[in-house]
DORO-603762 format. One record per residue (C-alpha): x, z, y. Coordinates in steps of 0.05 Angstrom, whole numbers, plus 5000, padded with zeros to 4 digits. Each point is the difference from the previous one (the first is absolute). Layout:
<rs>
XZY
...
</rs>
This chain:
<rs>
104536251629
497449564943
499050614955
496250365055
495549405013
498949944925
497150704999
495849845061
497249394966
498150404938
496750545040
496049515044
497949604938
497550624963
496650335059
497249375031
493750295031
503650585032
505149535033
494549525023
495950585028
506150255040
500949315031
492649935017
500250695031
506049805042
496549385026
493650385017
503750585031
504749605044
495149475022
494650535012
505050455036
502349435045
492849835019
498250735011
506150125044
498449395041
506849674990
500949375043
505749535012
503149925068
505949645030
505650415032
506049565015
505250505024
507450064988
503050695016
506850005032
499749345037
500249945075
493049725005
496950554957
503750555037
497549715066
492849984974
500550734978
502850205068
494649625038
494650344958
502650665028
501349815073
494549485006
494350324960
495349455023
504249494961
500250414935
493549704972
498949304974
498649445050
494849454995
499649345037
492949765013
501449265013
494749615038
499249255011
494749645040
495349634954
496549605054
506249775039
498750445060
505850445022
499650724978
500650195073
492949735013
494850515018
496149914935
506250084956
502650585042
493450374989
500549894925
507250255000
498150615040
494550154950
504949924942
504950475035
494650535010
497949924927
507250094976
501050625042
494150324965
502849884930
502150644965
507649974988
501649565060
504950345048
500249495056
497849285017
503849555048
495549465029
503549325006
498349975074
502850705014
506050025047
503850374945
498549474947
505749535021
499449294974
493750134958
496549375024
502749314984
501849515056
493949574986
495650644999
497049784934
503450534957
501050755012
501150634960
498050725007
505050524978
496750574961
504050624984
497550424941
501250754994
502749964929
505549634964
497949374963
500450364933
494950525024
494949575037
493150084970
495649434978
494850255050
504749885058
501849314975
492749814993
498650275069
505549575031
497749384962
492850105024
502049755069
500849314969
492549924999
499750185074
505149475015
496549484958
493650115038
503849865065
503249354974
506750344986
503649924934
503150664980
505550154948
503750644985
507450084991
504250594980
502550314935
493350364987
496749324993
504849724948
497249964930
501650674966
495249964941
501149754930
495249734949
499649554940
496749324998
497849534945
506749655006
503850624977
495050044942
501849304980
507350224994
497850534949
495849474965
505949524994
504250584974
494750114947
500349274979
507550044993
499350634958
494849674955
504649404989
505850464985
496350454951
494549554974
495250595002
495050235052
500950724978
507649985008
499449615066
495450525029
504550604987
505449865052
494649855051
496450654985
506250445004
502549645063
493350085036
499750744983
507150075025
498249645065
494250485009
504750594995
505149695046
495049815055
496650674994
506650355009
501849585061
493150135030
500850754991
506849985034
497249585058
495550595018
506250405019
505349505024
499849315032
499749464946
500749275017
494049564984
504849584958
501850584954
493550044959
499849244991
507350014979
498350554950
494249594972
504349374996
505950334967
495950464957
496249414970
506249574990
504650514969
494450364964
497949374964
507149774987
502550674973
494050064954
501149274979
507250154978
497950594957
493849684971
503949374982
505050414961
494350384967
496549374977
506449704973
501450634959
492850004974
501049294976
506250234963
496250534962
501450635040
494350505000
496050035066
502150715019
507349904984
500049325035
496950305063
505150565003
505849534986
497649505052
499650555052
506950234980
503449325001
496349555049
497950635038
507350185011
501149345034
493650115040
502450685023
506849735017
497049425040
495050465034
505350505020
504349455031
494049765041
498550715022
507350145019
500349365041
493450155035
502050725016
506549715027
495749775059
500050725022
507349925019
498249495053
496750555040
493649645023
493950444985
494849454988
504749634954
501750644963
492550124990
499149304972
506050104954
497450674974
493049724989
502749404962
504750454959
494150454983
496049404976
505849764956
500850704972
492650054982
500249304969
506050204959
496850664979
493549654980
503949514957
503550554959
494250494995
493249685013
501549364962
501950354934
493650415007
495949375006
503849724940
498050644963
492749815010
501149284977
504350214940
500349424950
495549525038
506049715036
503649774937
500749245005
497149574946
505449744953
498349285018
499950125076
505349735047
501950715019
501650194927
503849354987
504150095063
501750724982
502449804931
503649375022
507449954987
505049735050
501149374960
495049574964
492749875013
497149675062
504050225061
496050335055
500049755072
504750575019
504849804944
499949275022
501450205073
505950444983
502949464955
499449515058
503450485047
505650144951
501549264990
502949975070
500250705029
504349805060
494549515021
494850554997
504350475042
501449475053
492749805004
497450715008
505350195051
498749355037
492550085002
500150735022
505749875048
496349435033
493650425006
504250555032
501949575060
493950195043
502150734992
505549855052
494449955052
496950674980
496650335060
497550714988
494850375040
494250484992
492749765001
497249835069
493349755023
502549294987
500650154926
492950264994
494549544973
497549515052
493050284999
502450715014
499450355068
507450135001
501949274991
494849765051
502550505051
507149784987
498349275011
495950135063
505650405032
505149484981
495849435028
498150365064
506450375017
505549794952
502350244932
504150575029
493850385021
498750144926
506550394995
501750375065
506250425001
500250695031
506450225034
500550755007
504350245059
502950715005
499450155075
502250734999
506849845031
497849555058
497550215069
497749305022
495049894944
495849435027
505849585026
503950104936
493949804958
499149375042
507449834991
499550104925
493749565000
503949455035
505650034949
495049964942
496649415034
506549625002
500850014924
498449384959
493249934967
496650495049
493249775025
498550605044
502150725013
495150535023
501650555051
503250644978
494850554989
502550725000
496550544961
496850615032
506350434993
504349445030
505350024945
498349354963
497449335022
497749404961
500849265017
495949474963
503849374983
496249374978
504249504961
498849255005
500249964924
495450314947
501450664964
502549644937
504349495038
507650064992
500649955076
496350665006
505050334953
505649745045
496550285062
499550694968
507449974985
501549765072
496350595030
503950484956
506549675020
497950075073
498650754991
507150285009
501249625065
493450265029
501850714979
506849945035
497149715063
493750415009
500950594954
493649814963
500849894925
494949504973
497249874931
495549434976
494050144956
492949774985
497049734936
503949355006
506650375007
498250454941
498449394958
506649685020
503850644982
496650034932
501749284986
507250115020
500750614957
496949644940
504449395011
506250455003
497850374938
498749374960
507249864977
501850734983
493450084962
501349354962
506950254981
497150664976
494649654959
505049504970
505050554986
494650424967
497849424957
507249874977
501150724980
493350084965
500749354961
507250174983
497550644967
494549644962
503749384975
507250264997
502549385035
503349785065
497449285001
492650154987
498850465060
504049575048
496249384978
493450385007
501750245070
502149315024
493749714971
495950535036
503349825066
498549264988
492750174988
499650435063
503249495046
495949434971
493750415009
501650185072
501549275015
493349774974
496550565036
503349815066
498149274991
492650164988
498750635041
504849895057
500549245005
492949874978
501249534942
493849974955
496950555043
493049714999
500349944924
501450744993
495250225055
505650225047
496749965068
505750235044
507149834977
505350415036
505650494989
500750314932
498150734992
506150435016
499450404935
498449424953
507249824979
502150714986
493550154964
500649364960
507050204978
497650684977
494049734961
503149374971
506150384978
496150414950
495949414975
506349594991
503450554960
493650064959
500549274977
507550054991
499450604954
494549704957
503649344994
507250224990
498850624958
498049564942
506249595010
504450624999
496550274938
501349354963
507249965026
501650704974
496849834933
503849344992
506550335022
499250554947
498449504946
505549505014
506550074961
504449915061
495550425047
499449435050
492449924997
495549415015
499049975076
495749375001
495750244943
498850665036
497649625062
495249584960
497350594960
499050455060
497049455042
494949734951
497450704983
499350215073
498349375037
492550034986
499050715024
504549895061
496249365017
493350354993
502450595042
502649545055
493649595002
495850635004
504150275058
499849335035
492449944995
498950735021
504649945060
497849315022
492750214997
501350435062
502549415041
493949575018
495750585025
505450515012
500350335069
505650255042
506650144966
497249934930
499449245002
507549895013
502150554951
495549734945
502549285010
507350214999
499050414937
496249444964
505449485017
505650504985
497250154931
499249264985
507149845022
503250594965
496249944935
499949254988
506249755037
504750594994
498350404938
497249454955
504849445021
506250265036
501050614955
500649644932
504249455032
504950505032
500350414935
501649374961
505749825048
502850704995
499650014924
502750644968
503050215066
492950155024
500250644958
506950245020
500850705029
506650365011
500850594954
501650495056
493549795035
496050064936
502350724994
497950175071
493149665000
494350384968
496649624943
492849855019
496249834936
494049575019
500049614935
498150594956
506550054960
500050765006
492750014979
501549614937
505650504983
495150565014
494649714955
505149894945
502350735007
492850244999
498749624935
506450294971
498350715021
493049954969
503349874934
504450625004
497750654966
504750515032
499450385065
506849715019
502649334976
506049585018
502249334973
507049775018
499250405064
505850025049
500450585049
504450135061
502649455046
502449294989
507350235004
499050654962
495349884943
497550474947
497349644939
496849614972
496050574968
494149944953
495950644990
493150204976
497750725014
493150194973
495350415045
501550744996
507249924974
506350195037
505749555022
506650355014
505049605041
507250215002
506049725036
503149935069
495850325055
499249365042
498149594938
494950524978
496850025068
499549245004
496649944933
495450595014
498049745068
498649314970
495550294946
496450395055
498649355038
504450185059
505349474987
498849294975
503549794936
505249455007
497449614941
496250014935
493250334992
497950725010
493150324997
497950715013
493050224980
497749274998
502849835069
505349454998
506050115046
501349835055
493549625015
495750614988
504950535021
495050325048
495250104941
505650314959
502150455057
493050295004
500450224927
507350194994
502950635032
507450035016
503250695002
507350085022
501750724986
507249965022
498249645064
494450495016
504350625001
502449885071
492849995025
497950674970
501250435061
494950565000
494749614963
496150354946
497449804932
493049965029
502349545057
503249504952
494349994950
494449965053
503349415034
500249604935
493150224978
497049735064
503549334988
496649954932
492950185022
495149535036
498350215071
493150254981
502950504950
505550305043
496150655003
501950114926
507550075017
500150764993
496849984931
505049484975
505750415029
497950624960
499649584936
507149725009
503150685017
496650294938
502849444957
507050105029
499850754985
498249864928
505049444988
505850355036
498050704977
500450245072
493850435014
502950195068
499749275024
495249935058
498049515054
504050405050
506549974959
505549625040
502749394964
507150205020
499250664963
498949674932
505449854950
501849294979
495149894942
493950345033
501349635065
500449334964
493750164961
496250165064
502149345031
498049614938
493450374999
499049795073
501049284979
495150084942
494950295048
499049305027
497249834931
504649404987
500149574938
507650015001
504750515031
507249825014
504450615011
507349965022
503050664976
506849875029
506150394976
496650695000
499650084924
506750314985
498650264930
495949824940
495250615002
498149825071
498849284979
495650204942
496150505043
498649495055
498149434954
495450464962
496750235065
499149305026
497049764934
495250604999
497849905073
498749264994
493449774969
500849664933
498149325030
505350035055
506449624986
506450355019
506349675028
505550515007
507049835026
506250445001
507449984981
501050164927
492650154989
497949994927
492750024978
500750244928
494050424981
499250355067
494249585024
495450224944
495349524965
501349435048
503849384978
507050025029
504149405021
507050025028
503449475043
507450115013
502349565057
507450204990
500149644933
498549335033
505249515026
500949995075
498849265011
495349844942
496350634983
494949894945
495850494961
494149944952
495750624997
493450084963
</rs>
């Protein structure tokens, strides 16, 4: 991956304006498209497969009048007179008439109607009108909402205070305030301190803001076609800013350090993208995987949030590795630190000597008594986790809305006038298809429901028009987010089987309160499995990266400490109300159902991000010290100090930036975003400063050399993920070596084959246009030939073909090397003709816009074959199977040459039984191939001699080499 990113960095740097133009076009296209399509956010809390949702879906079919959204118009006497007074009754009648005339209203139930039930409070000071809309809450137009709210003025004129409840009146909009802007400003200050340059500080902000524009534009476009939660765009903005700035910071920090060490700007930009960019891509992919893991939970609105957040992270990651190097291409050498600057001195500083940095002093303090640091961190985070034991999860209700909102005022008015249960009525659906005494059975069921604990009132059973389903309205004594209401829902479900046995009437409980409870239950049940999946994933990924057992287990345990500590603090503030006024939390209450699982998904990637950047430097130094030490034991403590002091500044800056960006959404954040932003800000602070920068070096010091132990059998199974750029350095060294070679094919101590069956080392130099003849065992010949053709990676040493080092640029070599296996192709001849074989290869060698010239090329090659083989009768229609050995082989080689390769590798097999045939074929191949094309011919007993004409001939006999230590020098 590092090599691929290195190329990306070079391309973006050299074609800066093209890359920048593409990104600007993406922003304009997606944002403009979202606005043109009219994309809007909307809440749709549903959970397919649960009893409550199935009941809602059934009621929408058998009770069409209940399919639309419902609205409560809550009224309270402002002058102290009962609402039953003639003056207030006249006002309420006028409001009812006005509501009935609103477009989109299906029905209006006056509080004094005989069908309204207990719609007027006992003191007659509070009442509510039930308004049924003709569309679901996600489809209600703003015109309908405005029409309903207009009755508030009518009520006000009649001394009635009016508020509106229902899902359509919950805040479903998102927007940015000056507070969020301050978060970006603080991030800019941190960047300026970190880089000491306004130009450098502005680059991560610029790329992050462009990435956020793309992400929000994409979410807006999608919202025009599918329901998207109002929290999703804000989550995309929050995450896009945080990871976009941090990812660019990591790459830019590496770039500036390399510039200070004398690396040229272009090479530094490409190398920074390849090394730090590899860690960025790794961290970004882990975040994306964790967020997409939310799809497994099976809750649509949470899946939408997860996908939106994952998209924002992907765009931030993409901007860091493409847009940032393009911006660096415009800046060029202007980012080189002055030799006397702090940045330059820090980049050139050695591990020992000189004035120690703050990071160095902190790690030295931690390493003096690592057990103390471990105990303190575990004790602090463990203590902060205690409130998490009281975690109460629920979806947003009117109580959680801002106090000035209609939804909150309606909630409070209903709770004061009737009781909190009126804000969360339950609907019991009764299947009455199997009963003949419908009314008596419904009354009996009503009595049984009334006898349950926490029931304030039970309405009469109301059958539908087809008399197959009835609904019973149950009002709890407790509010919709009260644990007692959850117990009542469970009690009704427990009662269901006995009612079915006694009356033959199955019942189900539903309603928005029941749906919210089902969602909370499912999320609670999914929390532990999801945590195990995330932790397991982190262990596997980090095991691949660091080749260690201890490092990933320590990282996963530290992640869990951060998560539980964060949840504990969130419960204390958002649920218990501690410091609520300080953080502008107006209505403490249950924690959002999806906050813990979303926190795990998001914090997981961020934690792995810091872990990778901190520990990768430790591992790099550990490997270096191990290789240099005489006993191979390495310096574990020195590796910790080296990796820590070179990474602590960038990790600290990244964590501060994320903290400020997330926390900026807390004071003025609305709805779900406030809690999510707070949890992420606290989680980042805990994980970065307590776990990664304190617990990690202490735990690594306690483990010593055992921290880097990995069983050999496990090392063989795990893929090696190179995020430190080791493969890139090998590639760059091979490129430098290949540039110094003069032959079309060069090998220096190259080893072919497999680890347990090696061929070599071989050193060869074949000038362009010469011929290399390889003799020996068939399997050995094929291995060497396939390696030179770029199809198999060499085991060791260095190999280059046409300037492409192998294996790092094998794809480039494969495009310019043709491999022809004459012996293996014989079985595939069938009824194919000379024209078929040649045309197929000619098309491979021509660009798509010149495919029309295939016939002309075919005629040229057949003419050349006739001349070389002295076969005037040869034609395009001649079957391959009808040709003798030498002409057949010549046609197949010609087909390979039709691709116009720089090198052709031909395996002739065992077909050359006599010397005349050998001379004839070699002469034909040499004549067919252009003078600049290098030939690699392999066969048993093949001898070049003078048969290949004026070309230089080189022979490599593999049979003359030892089996276990084959070595040849050929020039």
